[in-house]
C-alpha positions, 0 to 999 in steps of 0.5 A: 909754759913760762911762769913768773914768780914775783919773789925769789924762790928756790928752783929745786922747790919749784921743780919738785912740785911742778916738774921740770917741763916749765920755764921759771923766772923770779923777780923781786918787786919789793924790798924790806928793811928793819927800822931801829925801834927802842924796846918798850914795856909790853905789859897789858898789851896783846900783840899782832903780827901780820908778816914774818918780817914784822916778827923778825924786826920785833926780835931784832930790836930786842922786844921780849914778850911775856908768854907765861900764861900764868902771869897776870900780864902775859902777852897774847900773840895774834898772827896772820898766816903760817909763815908768820907763825913759823917765824914766831916759833923760830924765836921761841914763841907760840901764837894765842890765835892764828888767822888766815888774813887781816880781815878774818883777824879783825872780825875775830878781835871784834867778836871775841876780844873787845877788852884787850889792848893791841899793839900791831908790829908791822911795816910802813905800808901795812893794810889799814883794815885793822886800823880802820875797823878796831877803833870803830868798835872802841878797841884800843889799837896802835900800829908800831912801824918796825920795818919799811917796805920799798917798791922796786918797780921792775920792768918785765920785758919777757913774756910769761903765761902765768904770773904769781903774786905774794903781797898787795905791795908786790902787786902795786910795784908790778903794776907801776910798769907792767900790764896784767893782760894776756897772762893767767894771774895767781894770788897767795890768798884773798888780800893779795887777790883783792889788790889785783882786782883793782888793776884787772878784770882778768880771772885770778886763781887764789890759793886757800892757804897763805903759803908757797906750797898752797900756791904751787899745788894750785898751779899744778891742779888748775893750770898744768894738769889742765893743759 
């Protein structure tokens, strides 16, 4: 069994979860770089983060949220995914609400947060779901591009039984020079799976959680234990 991960993963973590009887390859399909943004006043805004890189770039640029819940103009922080939440915690901040993907976040905001003003700190190719849905409901929303994502578009000559994807941009990068045929596809969450469905009608295994452990457990249960 040969499995390709479309980002670099610690081999020790993989072998611990999946055993040592599989052959593993890792290839980077995208790279990200922080953008220099001059910090500005966040007063009266709720903040959205949909990636750990967005959080990292936000604090690298010197932004300082006000998380004092007793203050009148404190910043509510909304995020997508456990990895993003952990990155916020690493920088000393909690989250008001964590959702599993941008679609569920969009629906939550439309239902419960009509009167808030939102700043979304994200990459240059972030999905447009929030941008499309929130203004239609007269909800104040603005993207702040804080890092760039570049597709590497690698050519994979080796054959793999399983390929694992971690982001829509990673799917697009892979698709530029490679086929999705003759392999089992695994996706971290529905957002990435939806991007895969644009390129192939092959069945896709989708992890419930947006984290590596959820992906590895899915591979073990649905692929390794059934072979």
